[in-house]
PDB file with one MODEL, atoms N, CA, C and O in Angstrom:
MODEL        1
ATOM      1  N   UNK A   1     -17.052  -4.732  -0.154  1.00  0.00           N
ATOM      2  CA  UNK A   1     -15.905  -4.363   0.650  1.00  0.00           C
ATOM      3  C   UNK A   1     -14.678  -5.074   0.097  1.00  0.00           C
ATOM      4  O   UNK A   1     -14.760  -6.249  -0.261  1.00  0.00           O
ATOM      5  N   UNK A   2     -13.570  -4.402   0.023  1.00  0.00           N
ATOM      6  CA  UNK A   2     -12.368  -4.984  -0.556  1.00  0.00           C
ATOM      7  C   UNK A   2     -11.593  -5.779   0.475  1.00  0.00           C
ATOM      8  O   UNK A   2     -11.696  -5.522   1.675  1.00  0.00           O
ATOM      9  N   UNK A   3     -10.826  -6.733   0.012  1.00  0.00           N
ATOM     10  CA  UNK A   3      -9.986  -7.554   0.874  1.00  0.00           C
ATOM     11  C   UNK A   3      -8.635  -6.862   1.027  1.00  0.00           C
ATOM     12  O   UNK A   3      -7.811  -6.889   0.112  1.00  0.00           O
ATOM     13  N   UNK A   4      -8.409  -6.243   2.187  1.00  0.00           N
ATOM     14  CA  UNK A   4      -7.169  -5.511   2.409  1.00  0.00           C
ATOM     15  C   UNK A   4      -5.978  -6.442   2.570  1.00  0.00           C
ATOM     16  O   UNK A   4      -4.842  -6.039   2.323  1.00  0.00           O
ATOM     17  N   UNK A   5      -6.222  -7.675   2.978  1.00  0.00           N
ATOM     18  CA  UNK A   5      -5.138  -8.626   3.157  1.00  0.00           C
ATOM     19  C   UNK A   5      -4.442  -8.974   1.846  1.00  0.00           C
ATOM     20  O   UNK A   5      -3.286  -9.396   1.856  1.00  0.00           O
ATOM     21  N   UNK A   6      -5.120  -8.806   0.735  1.00  0.00           N
ATOM     22  CA  UNK A   6      -4.521  -9.122  -0.562  1.00  0.00           C
ATOM     23  C   UNK A   6      -3.379  -8.180  -0.892  1.00  0.00           C
ATOM     24  O   UNK A   6      -2.502  -8.532  -1.680  1.00  0.00           O
ATOM     25  N   UNK A   7      -3.371  -6.995  -0.310  1.00  0.00           N
ATOM     26  CA  UNK A   7      -2.346  -6.004  -0.618  1.00  0.00           C
ATOM     27  C   UNK A   7      -1.194  -5.990   0.379  1.00  0.00           C
ATOM     28  O   UNK A   7      -0.203  -5.292   0.165  1.00  0.00           O
ATOM     29  N   UNK A   8      -1.309  -6.745   1.457  1.00  0.00           N
ATOM     30  CA  UNK A   8      -0.288  -6.697   2.498  1.00  0.00           C
ATOM     31  C   UNK A   8       1.069  -7.177   2.020  1.00  0.00           C
ATOM     32  O   UNK A   8       2.096  -6.631   2.422  1.00  0.00           O
ATOM     33  N   UNK A   9       1.086  -8.189   1.170  1.00  0.00           N
ATOM     34  CA  UNK A   9       2.351  -8.790   0.763  1.00  0.00           C
ATOM     35  C   UNK A   9       2.944  -8.159  -0.485  1.00  0.00           C
ATOM     36  O   UNK A   9       3.996  -8.594  -0.952  1.00  0.00           O
ATOM     37  N   UNK A  10       2.294  -7.150  -1.030  1.00  0.00           N
ATOM     38  CA  UNK A  10       2.825  -6.493  -2.216  1.00  0.00           C
ATOM     39  C   UNK A  10       4.005  -5.617  -1.840  1.00  0.00           C
ATOM     40  O   UNK A  10       3.959  -4.880  -0.855  1.00  0.00           O
ATOM     41  N   UNK A  11       5.054  -5.704  -2.631  1.00  0.00           N
ATOM     42  CA  UNK A  11       6.223  -4.860  -2.414  1.00  0.00           C
ATOM     43  C   UNK A  11       6.629  -4.253  -3.739  1.00  0.00           C
ATOM     44  O   UNK A  11       6.481  -4.875  -4.792  1.00  0.00           O
ATOM     45  N   UNK A  12       7.134  -3.050  -3.683  1.00  0.00           N
ATOM     46  CA  UNK A  12       7.634  -2.401  -4.878  1.00  0.00           C
ATOM     47  C   UNK A  12       9.078  -2.820  -5.056  1.00  0.00           C
ATOM     48  O   UNK A  12       9.905  -2.628  -4.165  1.00  0.00           O
ATOM     49  N   UNK A  13       9.376  -3.390  -6.206  1.00  0.00           N
ATOM     50  CA  UNK A  13      10.717  -3.894  -6.476  1.00  0.00           C
ATOM     51  C   UNK A  13      11.509  -2.836  -7.220  1.00  0.00           C
ATOM     52  O   UNK A  13      11.078  -2.346  -8.263  1.00  0.00           O
ATOM     53  N   UNK A  14      12.673  -2.482  -6.678  1.00  0.00           N
ATOM     54  CA  UNK A  14      13.501  -1.453  -7.286  1.00  0.00           C
ATOM     55  C   UNK A  14      14.673  -2.078  -8.032  1.00  0.00           C
ATOM     56  O   UNK A  14      15.267  -1.432  -8.896  1.00  0.00           O
ATOM     57  N   UNK A  15      15.017  -3.322  -7.713  1.00  0.00           N
ATOM     58  CA  UNK A  15      16.203  -3.949  -8.262  1.00  0.00           C
ATOM     59  C   UNK A  15      16.084  -4.267  -9.751  1.00  0.00           C
ATOM     60  O   UNK A  15      17.067  -4.164 -10.485  1.00  0.00           O
ATOM     61  N   UNK A  16      14.912  -4.645 -10.194  1.00  0.00           N
ATOM     62  CA  UNK A  16      14.729  -5.001 -11.597  1.00  0.00           C
ATOM     63  C   UNK A  16      14.610  -3.716 -12.411  1.00  0.00           C
ATOM     64  O   UNK A  16      13.634  -2.978 -12.267  1.00  0.00           O
ATOM     65  N   UNK A  17      15.595  -3.445 -13.262  1.00  0.00           N
ATOM     66  CA  UNK A  17      15.624  -2.162 -13.970  1.00  0.00           C
ATOM     67  C   UNK A  17      14.696  -2.125 -15.170  1.00  0.00           C
ATOM     68  O   UNK A  17      14.446  -1.049 -15.713  1.00  0.00           O
ATOM     69  N   UNK A  18      14.178  -3.267 -15.601  1.00  0.00           N
ATOM     70  CA  UNK A  18      13.315  -3.286 -16.779  1.00  0.00           C
ATOM     71  C   UNK A  18      11.831  -3.239 -16.434  1.00  0.00           C
ATOM     72  O   UNK A  18      11.008  -2.937 -17.298  1.00  0.00           O
ATOM     73  N   UNK A  19      11.482  -3.530 -15.199  1.00  0.00           N
ATOM     74  CA  UNK A  19      10.079  -3.608 -14.800  1.00  0.00           C
ATOM     75  C   UNK A  19       9.855  -2.849 -13.505  1.00  0.00           C
ATOM     76  O   UNK A  19      10.753  -2.768 -12.667  1.00  0.00           O
ATOM     77  N   UNK A  20       8.664  -2.294 -13.336  1.00  0.00           N
ATOM     78  CA  UNK A  20       8.345  -1.646 -12.066  1.00  0.00           C
ATOM     79  C   UNK A  20       7.797  -2.686 -11.101  1.00  0.00           C
ATOM     80  O   UNK A  20       7.792  -3.877 -11.411  1.00  0.00           O
ATOM     81  N   UNK A  21       7.336  -2.249  -9.937  1.00  0.00           N
ATOM     82  CA  UNK A  21       6.859  -3.153  -8.908  1.00  0.00           C
ATOM     83  C   UNK A  21       5.628  -3.941  -9.297  1.00  0.00           C
ATOM     84  O   UNK A  21       5.336  -4.964  -8.678  1.00  0.00           O
ATOM     85  N   UNK A  22       4.904  -3.499 -10.296  1.00  0.00           N
ATOM     86  CA  UNK A  22       3.701  -4.184 -10.739  1.00  0.00           C
ATOM     87  C   UNK A  22       3.927  -4.974 -12.030  1.00  0.00           C
ATOM     88  O   UNK A  22       2.984  -5.545 -12.579  1.00  0.00           O
ATOM     89  N   UNK A  23       5.178  -5.010 -12.518  1.00  0.00           N
ATOM     90  CA  UNK A  23       5.511  -5.802 -13.681  1.00  0.00           C
ATOM     91  C   UNK A  23       5.442  -5.065 -15.004  1.00  0.00           C
ATOM     92  O   UNK A  23       5.677  -5.668 -16.052  1.00  0.00           O
ATOM     93  N   UNK A  24       5.130  -3.789 -14.987  1.00  0.00           N
ATOM     94  CA  UNK A  24       5.060  -3.034 -16.233  1.00  0.00           C
ATOM     95  C   UNK A  24       6.463  -2.647 -16.695  1.00  0.00           C
ATOM     96  O   UNK A  24       7.334  -2.362 -15.874  1.00  0.00           O
ATOM     97  N   UNK A  25       6.674  -2.638 -17.988  1.00  0.00           N
ATOM     98  CA  UNK A  25       7.982  -2.295 -18.542  1.00  0.00           C
ATOM     99  C   UNK A  25       8.280  -0.809 -18.342  1.00  0.00           C
ATOM    100  O   UNK A  25       7.404   0.045 -18.478  1.00  0.00           O
ATOM    101  N   UNK A  26       9.534  -0.531 -18.016  1.00  0.00           N
ATOM    102  CA  UNK A  26       9.981   0.851 -17.840  1.00  0.00           C
ATOM    103  C   UNK A  26      10.808   1.281 -19.033  1.00  0.00           C
ATOM    104  O   UNK A  26      11.630   0.515 -19.535  1.00  0.00           O
ATOM    105  N   UNK A  27      10.598   2.482 -19.479  1.00  0.00           N
ATOM    106  CA  UNK A  27      11.448   3.027 -20.530  1.00  0.00           C
ATOM    107  C   UNK A  27      12.785   3.423 -19.921  1.00  0.00           C
ATOM    108  O   UNK A  27      12.836   3.831 -18.760  1.00  0.00           O
ATOM    109  N   UNK A  28      13.857   3.312 -20.675  1.00  0.00           N
ATOM    110  CA  UNK A  28      15.181   3.627 -20.129  1.00  0.00           C
ATOM    111  C   UNK A  28      15.282   5.036 -19.547  1.00  0.00           C
ATOM    112  O   UNK A  28      15.980   5.229 -18.552  1.00  0.00           O
ATOM    113  N   UNK A  29      14.614   6.015 -20.131  1.00  0.00           N
ATOM    114  CA  UNK A  29      14.705   7.381 -19.642  1.00  0.00           C
ATOM    115  C   UNK A  29      13.949   7.584 -18.325  1.00  0.00           C
ATOM    116  O   UNK A  29      14.109   8.622 -17.682  1.00  0.00           O
ATOM    117  N   UNK A  30      13.119   6.600 -17.910  1.00  0.00           N
ATOM    118  CA  UNK A  30      12.343   6.738 -16.676  1.00  0.00           C
ATOM    119  C   UNK A  30      12.878   5.903 -15.513  1.00  0.00           C
ATOM    120  O   UNK A  30      12.345   5.979 -14.406  1.00  0.00           O
ATOM    121  N   UNK A  31      13.912   5.115 -15.745  1.00  0.00           N
ATOM    122  CA  UNK A  31      14.421   4.209 -14.718  1.00  0.00           C
ATOM    123  C   UNK A  31      14.930   4.971 -13.504  1.00  0.00           C
ATOM    124  O   UNK A  31      14.603   4.606 -12.375  1.00  0.00           O
ATOM    125  N   UNK A  32      15.724   6.022 -13.705  1.00  0.00           N
ATOM    126  CA  UNK A  32      16.258   6.774 -12.574  1.00  0.00           C
ATOM    127  C   UNK A  32      15.135   7.417 -11.762  1.00  0.00           C
ATOM    128  O   UNK A  32      15.166   7.385 -10.532  1.00  0.00           O
ATOM    129  N   UNK A  33      14.156   7.994 -12.429  1.00  0.00           N
ATOM    130  CA  UNK A  33      13.033   8.618 -11.726  1.00  0.00           C
ATOM    131  C   UNK A  33      12.251   7.572 -10.936  1.00  0.00           C
ATOM    132  O   UNK A  33      11.818   7.840  -9.815  1.00  0.00           O
ATOM    133  N   UNK A  34      12.067   6.384 -11.511  1.00  0.00           N
ATOM    134  CA  UNK A  34      11.376   5.301 -10.802  1.00  0.00           C
ATOM    135  C   UNK A  34      12.120   4.924  -9.530  1.00  0.00           C
ATOM    136  O   UNK A  34      11.505   4.750  -8.478  1.00  0.00           O
ATOM    137  N   UNK A  35      13.428   4.799  -9.619  1.00  0.00           N
ATOM    138  CA  UNK A  35      14.213   4.446  -8.428  1.00  0.00           C
ATOM    139  C   UNK A  35      14.089   5.515  -7.346  1.00  0.00           C
ATOM    140  O   UNK A  35      14.035   5.189  -6.160  1.00  0.00           O
ATOM    141  N   UNK A  36      14.042   6.776  -7.739  1.00  0.00           N
ATOM    142  CA  UNK A  36      13.915   7.864  -6.767  1.00  0.00           C
ATOM    143  C   UNK A  36      12.586   7.804  -6.024  1.00  0.00           C
ATOM    144  O   UNK A  36      12.542   8.047  -4.818  1.00  0.00           O
ATOM    145  N   UNK A  37      11.519   7.490  -6.718  1.00  0.00           N
ATOM    146  CA  UNK A  37      10.188   7.552  -6.135  1.00  0.00           C
ATOM    147  C   UNK A  37       9.670   6.227  -5.599  1.00  0.00           C
ATOM    148  O   UNK A  37       8.655   6.221  -4.902  1.00  0.00           O
ATOM    149  N   UNK A  38      10.311   5.118  -5.888  1.00  0.00           N
ATOM    150  CA  UNK A  38       9.810   3.808  -5.464  1.00  0.00           C
ATOM    151  C   UNK A  38       9.706   3.714  -3.946  1.00  0.00           C
ATOM    152  O   UNK A  38       8.722   3.183  -3.430  1.00  0.00           O
ATOM    153  N   UNK A  39      10.693   4.214  -3.231  1.00  0.00           N
ATOM    154  CA  UNK A  39      10.642   4.144  -1.765  1.00  0.00           C
ATOM    155  C   UNK A  39       9.546   5.029  -1.190  1.00  0.00           C
ATOM    156  O   UNK A  39       8.944   4.688  -0.173  1.00  0.00           O
ATOM    157  N   UNK A  40       9.283   6.160  -1.831  1.00  0.00           N
ATOM    158  CA  UNK A  40       8.196   7.035  -1.379  1.00  0.00           C
ATOM    159  C   UNK A  40       6.861   6.313  -1.497  1.00  0.00           C
ATOM    160  O   UNK A  40       6.036   6.395  -0.587  1.00  0.00           O
ATOM    161  N   UNK A  41       6.635   5.607  -2.601  1.00  0.00           N
ATOM    162  CA  UNK A  41       5.398   4.864  -2.769  1.00  0.00           C
ATOM    163  C   UNK A  41       5.278   3.751  -1.746  1.00  0.00           C
ATOM    164  O   UNK A  41       4.185   3.490  -1.243  1.00  0.00           O
ATOM    165  N   UNK A  42       6.392   3.085  -1.429  1.00  0.00           N
ATOM    166  CA  UNK A  42       6.371   2.006  -0.447  1.00  0.00           C
ATOM    167  C   UNK A  42       5.956   2.549   0.918  1.00  0.00           C
ATOM    168  O   UNK A  42       5.139   1.932   1.602  1.00  0.00           O
ATOM    169  N   UNK A  43       6.504   3.688   1.324  1.00  0.00           N
ATOM    170  CA  UNK A  43       6.148   4.307   2.607  1.00  0.00           C
ATOM    171  C   UNK A  43       4.686   4.732   2.576  1.00  0.00           C
ATOM    172  O   UNK A  43       3.973   4.549   3.562  1.00  0.00           O
ATOM    173  N   UNK A  44       4.235   5.287   1.480  1.00  0.00           N
ATOM    174  CA  UNK A  44       2.853   5.741   1.366  1.00  0.00           C
ATOM    175  C   UNK A  44       1.883   4.573   1.496  1.00  0.00           C
ATOM    176  O   UNK A  44       0.860   4.696   2.169  1.00  0.00           O
ATOM    177  N   UNK A  45       2.191   3.430   0.856  1.00  0.00           N
ATOM    178  CA  UNK A  45       1.320   2.273   0.942  1.00  0.00           C
ATOM    179  C   UNK A  45       1.231   1.760   2.371  1.00  0.00           C
ATOM    180  O   UNK A  45       0.145   1.428   2.845  1.00  0.00           O
ATOM    181  N   UNK A  46       2.362   1.693   3.060  1.00  0.00           N
ATOM    182  CA  UNK A  46       2.374   1.237   4.446  1.00  0.00           C
ATOM    183  C   UNK A  46       1.569   2.188   5.325  1.00  0.00           C
ATOM    184  O   UNK A  46       0.793   1.746   6.171  1.00  0.00           O
ATOM    185  N   UNK A  47       1.750   3.478   5.129  1.00  0.00           N
ATOM    186  CA  UNK A  47       1.049   4.496   5.908  1.00  0.00           C
ATOM    187  C   UNK A  47      -0.457   4.408   5.667  1.00  0.00           C
ATOM    188  O   UNK A  47      -1.241   4.501   6.612  1.00  0.00           O
ATOM    189  N   UNK A  48      -0.859   4.232   4.431  1.00  0.00           N
ATOM    190  CA  UNK A  48      -2.274   4.151   4.079  1.00  0.00           C
ATOM    191  C   UNK A  48      -2.924   2.926   4.703  1.00  0.00           C
ATOM    192  O   UNK A  48      -4.021   3.021   5.253  1.00  0.00           O
ATOM    193  N   UNK A  49      -2.261   1.773   4.624  1.00  0.00           N
ATOM    194  CA  UNK A  49      -2.828   0.554   5.201  1.00  0.00           C
ATOM    195  C   UNK A  49      -2.968   0.677   6.712  1.00  0.00           C
ATOM    196  O   UNK A  49      -3.944   0.188   7.281  1.00  0.00           O
ATOM    197  N   UNK A  50      -2.019   1.317   7.364  1.00  0.00           N
ATOM    198  CA  UNK A  50      -2.098   1.511   8.804  1.00  0.00           C
ATOM    199  C   UNK A  50      -3.319   2.345   9.171  1.00  0.00           C
ATOM    200  O   UNK A  50      -4.027   2.018  10.124  1.00  0.00           O
ATOM    201  N   UNK A  51      -3.571   3.412   8.431  1.00  0.00           N
ATOM    202  CA  UNK A  51      -4.719   4.267   8.716  1.00  0.00           C
ATOM    203  C   UNK A  51      -6.036   3.547   8.458  1.00  0.00           C
ATOM    204  O   UNK A  51      -7.008   3.756   9.184  1.00  0.00           O
ATOM    205  N   UNK A  52      -6.077   2.716   7.447  1.00  0.00           N
ATOM    206  CA  UNK A  52      -7.308   1.974   7.154  1.00  0.00           C
ATOM    207  C   UNK A  52      -7.650   1.050   8.312  1.00  0.00           C
ATOM    208  O   UNK A  52      -8.810   0.963   8.716  1.00  0.00           O
ATOM    209  N   UNK A  53      -6.643   0.355   8.851  1.00  0.00           N
ATOM    210  CA  UNK A  53      -6.906  -0.549   9.970  1.00  0.00           C
ATOM    211  C   UNK A  53      -7.322   0.211  11.225  1.00  0.00           C
ATOM    212  O   UNK A  53      -8.165  -0.276  11.978  1.00  0.00           O
ATOM    213  N   UNK A  54      -6.763   1.374  11.466  1.00  0.00           N
ATOM    214  CA  UNK A  54      -7.150   2.189  12.624  1.00  0.00           C
ATOM    215  C   UNK A  54      -8.596   2.636  12.483  1.00  0.00           C
ATOM    216  O   UNK A  54      -9.354   2.598  13.453  1.00  0.00           O
ATOM    217  N   UNK A  55      -8.983   3.055  11.302  1.00  0.00           N
ATOM    218  CA  UNK A  55     -10.361   3.490  11.062  1.00  0.00           C
ATOM    219  C   UNK A  55     -11.328   2.326  11.224  1.00  0.00           C
ATOM    220  O   UNK A  55     -12.393   2.486  11.821  1.00  0.00           O
ATOM    221  N   UNK A  56     -10.971   1.153  10.697  1.00  0.00           N
ATOM    222  CA  UNK A  56     -11.850  -0.015  10.838  1.00  0.00           C
ATOM    223  C   UNK A  56     -11.979  -0.434  12.299  1.00  0.00           C
ATOM    224  O   UNK A  56     -13.067  -0.801  12.741  1.00  0.00           O
ATOM    225  N   UNK A  57     -10.895  -0.384  13.043  1.00  0.00           N
ATOM    226  CA  UNK A  57     -10.948  -0.707  14.463  1.00  0.00           C
ATOM    227  C   UNK A  57     -11.868   0.260  15.202  1.00  0.00           C
ATOM    228  O   UNK A  57     -12.657  -0.155  16.051  1.00  0.00           O
ATOM    229  N   UNK A  58     -11.770   1.537  14.883  1.00  0.00           N
ATOM    230  CA  UNK A  58     -12.642   2.538  15.492  1.00  0.00           C
ATOM    231  C   UNK A  58     -14.111   2.244  15.188  1.00  0.00           C
ATOM    232  O   UNK A  58     -14.958   2.309  16.079  1.00  0.00           O
ATOM    233  N   UNK A  59     -14.405   1.925  13.945  1.00  0.00           N
ATOM    234  CA  UNK A  59     -15.794   1.646  13.565  1.00  0.00           C
ATOM    235  C   UNK A  59     -16.330   0.412  14.272  1.00  0.00           C
ATOM    236  O   UNK A  59     -17.489   0.393  14.689  1.00  0.00           O
ATOM    237  N   UNK A  60     -15.514  -0.608  14.411  1.00  0.00           N
ATOM    238  CA  UNK A  60     -15.940  -1.816  15.118  1.00  0.00           C
ATOM    239  C   UNK A  60     -16.211  -1.496  16.580  1.00  0.00           C
ATOM    240  O   UNK A  60     -17.205  -1.963  17.137  1.00  0.00           O
ATOM    241  N   UNK A  61     -15.345  -0.708  17.212  1.00  0.00           N
ATOM    242  CA  UNK A  61     -15.562  -0.324  18.603  1.00  0.00           C
ATOM    243  C   UNK A  61     -16.853   0.471  18.769  1.00  0.00           C
ATOM    244  O   UNK A  61     -17.599   0.258  19.725  1.00  0.00           O
ATOM    245  N   UNK A  62     -17.114   1.377  17.848  1.00  0.00           N
ATOM    246  CA  UNK A  62     -18.352   2.161  17.921  1.00  0.00           C
ATOM    247  C   UNK A  62     -19.575   1.255  17.768  1.00  0.00           C
ATOM    248  O   UNK A  62     -20.576   1.429  18.464  1.00  0.00           O
ATOM    249  N   UNK A  63     -19.487   0.302  16.867  1.00  0.00           N
ATOM    250  CA  UNK A  63     -20.596  -0.627  16.650  1.00  0.00           C
ATOM    251  C   UNK A  63     -20.841  -1.477  17.895  1.00  0.00           C
ATOM    252  O   UNK A  63     -21.989  -1.694  18.283  1.00  0.00           O
ATOM    253  N   UNK A  64     -19.767  -1.956  18.522  1.00  0.00           N
ATOM    254  CA  UNK A  64     -19.917  -2.761  19.731  1.00  0.00           C
ATOM    255  C   UNK A  64     -20.492  -1.948  20.880  1.00  0.00           C
ATOM    256  O   UNK A  64     -21.296  -2.461  21.658  1.00  0.00           O
ATOM    257  N   UNK A  65     -20.097  -0.700  20.995  1.00  0.00           N
ATOM    258  CA  UNK A  65     -20.678   0.155  22.027  1.00  0.00           C
ATOM    259  C   UNK A  65     -22.156   0.393  21.790  1.00  0.00           C
ATOM    260  O   UNK A  65     -22.945   0.463  22.733  1.00  0.00           O
ATOM    261  N   UNK A  66     -22.523   0.517  20.530  1.00  0.00           N
ATOM    262  CA  UNK A  66     -23.929   0.713  20.176  1.00  0.00           C
ATOM    263  C   UNK A  66     -24.749  -0.515  20.546  1.00  0.00           C
ATOM    264  O   UNK A  66     -25.873  -0.394  21.034  1.00  0.00           O
ATOM    265  N   UNK A  67     -24.188  -1.696  20.314  1.00  0.00           N
ATOM    266  CA  UNK A  67     -24.915  -2.922  20.600  1.00  0.00           C
ATOM    267  C   UNK A  67     -25.089  -3.161  22.097  1.00  0.00           C
ATOM    268  O   UNK A  67     -26.138  -3.646  22.521  1.00  0.00           O
ATOM    269  N   UNK A  68     -24.099  -2.837  22.888  1.00  0.00           N
ATOM    270  CA  UNK A  68     -24.119  -3.206  24.306  1.00  0.00           C
ATOM    271  C   UNK A  68     -24.434  -2.059  25.259  1.00  0.00           C
ATOM    272  O   UNK A  68     -24.240  -2.201  26.466  1.00  0.00           O
ATOM    273  N   UNK A  69     -24.905  -0.951  24.763  1.00  0.00           N
ATOM    274  CA  UNK A  69     -25.280   0.154  25.651  1.00  0.00           C
ATOM    275  C   UNK A  69     -26.689   0.020  26.157  1.00  0.00           C
ATOM    276  O   UNK A  69     -27.156   0.870  26.915  1.00  0.00           O
TER     277      UNK A  69
ENDMDL
END
């Protein structure tokens, strides 16, 4: 099972024009496209993590109901 807490503090950095959010170098012709899509990825990551926690909470509740029925 993966540690979801390790990804909570990751942020996509748009300010640094030479590197993307993960530290990889960007080619000059891709900088504008990266800036356009960086916020979309940030929203997607937040949305995905929220759904994972909801699913895990549901599974824990189902397990507890199974144990105490």
